[in-house]
N, C-alpha and C positions, 0 to 999 in steps of 0.2 A: 544493408537492407534500405530499399524507399520506406520513410516513415509513413506514407500514405500509404500502403500494402501491408502491412504489418498490424499485426494485432497487439494494440498496448494496453498498457495499465492503464485501468480507467481516470487514474490521475494525472499521469504523465502523459499530456495531450500536446504533440508536438505543434511548435508554430512556425508557419512561412508565409512568404509572402506571393499568395495562388491568387486559386481562383472561390471560394463561399463566403460572400462581403458584409459580415455584420458592421453594418455603418453606421457611426453615431451621428444623431442631430439635435441639433440646437431646437427643437420644440417646445412648447411650456409641458411642463411635468408635473401637473394639475392630474385630477383625478382621472383613469382611464375611461375610457369610454367602451362599452360594452355594446357589440353591434352583429351583425348576422353573422354567421361564421364560413361567408363566400368572399372570396375577394371582390371587390369593385370592378368595374370594367374598365379604368383607368388603366395604364400598363406605369410602372414604373421604368423600368428599361427594356428592349428589345434584342433578342439575339439576331446574327445575320439571316436567318431563316423567317424572320418575323414572328415567332412566337418568344413568346415571354418567357426567361428563366423565373424559377420557382425563386418567391422570396417572401421575406416577412419583416414585419418592423415591431420592437417593443420598446416600448416609451421606460426614462430611466428608473419611474417610479415603481416598475412591475419588474425593474431586474435588482435592482435593492431591496424589493420588497422579497422578492426570491435572495440574496445574498444578508440578508439578517439575520440570517438561522445560524448560529455558531457552528455546526455542522456541517455550511454549505464548502463544501471545496472547489465546484464547479457550474456549469450550467449544461443539459441535455438539449441538445433540438432534435423534435421527431418532424417527419414528414406525415403530412395528411389529407385526408381528404380531397384525393384527383382525381380527376373525372373523364371522360372523353374527350373534355375540351383542353386543348396542351395547353393552355392558359391557365389554368386551374389549381388547386392544391395552396397550402401553407404550412406553416411550420407550428408546433407546440414547445414550450419551453418548460421542464421542471429542473430544482435544483439537485445535484446530489453529493453524497457523503464521502470519504476518503478512499470505501472500500467500493465505490462506483453505484453503491445501492440508492434508491430514488427517494429524497424527503418527502415525503406524500401528505406527512402527520396523520392524523385521525380518520378511521376507514369514514367512506364517502367526503373526506374533503377535496375541496376544486384548488387541486394544488398545483395544477398544469393550465399553463395560459398559452392560449392560442390565440395569432394575429387573426385579426377579421378582417381589416382594410385598411385603406385610407381616405381621409376623407376632407378633403384639403390641406391643412396640419393638424387635423386629429385621425390620431392613433386606436384603430379600434382591436381591443383585445377581449379575449373573452375567457373567463376561468368555467374549468372543465376539471369533472371526476378521472381518473385514470379510467372508468371503463367507456367514458367517451373519447379519448381518445385513443384508444385499444382500439373502438370502433373505426375511428378516421385514421388509422394505419391501414388496417383493414382494406378500408374504401380506397385508400391511396394506392396499397399493393393489387387492386384490382389491376389497376391498369398499367402502374408503371413499376419496379423494382422502388421499394422502399429505403431510406435511408435515417441514421441517425450519427450525431455529430456532436464531442462535449470539446468546452472550453472552460480552461482553467480560472478558478475565481481570479488568480493574479492576471491573466490576460484582460480577462473582461474590467477589471479596475484600474490599469491600466490605462484603457482605451477611454473608460466614464473620466481621466484626471483630464481630458481635455477640453470638459467642459461640455459637449455636445447633452442631447438632452432624450438619446433615442436609440436605439442597436438596430442595425437593417443587417440584416443577412440574404445571398444568395447563393442559390447553389448552383454549380456547373459540375455536373456531370458528378462524379464522389466528394468536388471540394467546397470546405466552406472556408470563404474569403471573410475575415473584417474590417472595416474600412469605417474609418469617422467620416460623418457628411456634416451638411445641413438643410432643412429643408424649408425653400420660401416661396410664398404663395403656392404650396400643394407639390413644388417641383425640387429634386433632390440634389443638391452642388457636394462635392467628394473637397474633403478640407485637407486632402492632402495627401501622399504617400511616403510608404517607408515604414518602421516600427513605432513610429508615432500613433502611427492612424489606421496601420494594418495588423491583422495577424489572421494564420491559418491553420484551420482544425487539420491535425493525423488523426483524428479518430473518427471515419466512420470502423466500425470494429462490430463484428464485422464489416466489409466494402459495401457489400450488398446483404441487405435483411430479406431480401424478396421472399425465403422461402418461409421465413419466421419472423411475419411485421410485429408481432410483439413481443421481439427477443428482448429488448430492455424492458418492455413494460413486467414482465416476469421477475426481474432481477428488484424485486424490493426488500 
């Protein structure tokens, strides 16, 4: 069975070399920028049709903060905040435990991290509560089918060993690929291809969450 079209165990996230890009950048790992919750006008990449694929960046400091919880066995990403603009939309990240439940801490904690834009070499990330992310999933689902995908702790840590400074994610249809890259003068350069630089998530599960945009958010 094609792993992309099967319902996987929350932790058994298959890896392939295809298309949702978690690209890692050699950018400074200082304090994360907290900016507006919409993507900037500059596109990081374009599809042949001229519209940008959905993409997001996360500093390694943000990723490492998620991974520092000893219960964390992976990171889940949600599509959020789609509007009528085809180039809109973003992703939010949250750690998950061995049962696939989200590690959101105490009630009201802002454990979700949403990409808000690339400003030169600075990556904007906003810390949000579960209710804010749920609202973002609903907004996305009003204009497009919403998705969630997960990467195992091992896969994330393997790519972080490349020495990059951030993770870049690009959604193509239902595919989430991780790829190592660097940011120079506000532009992205791939660090290479193959298993040292790329991973593919086999878990949107279900493939389309459009009927229930809060599907994962209810798995606390």
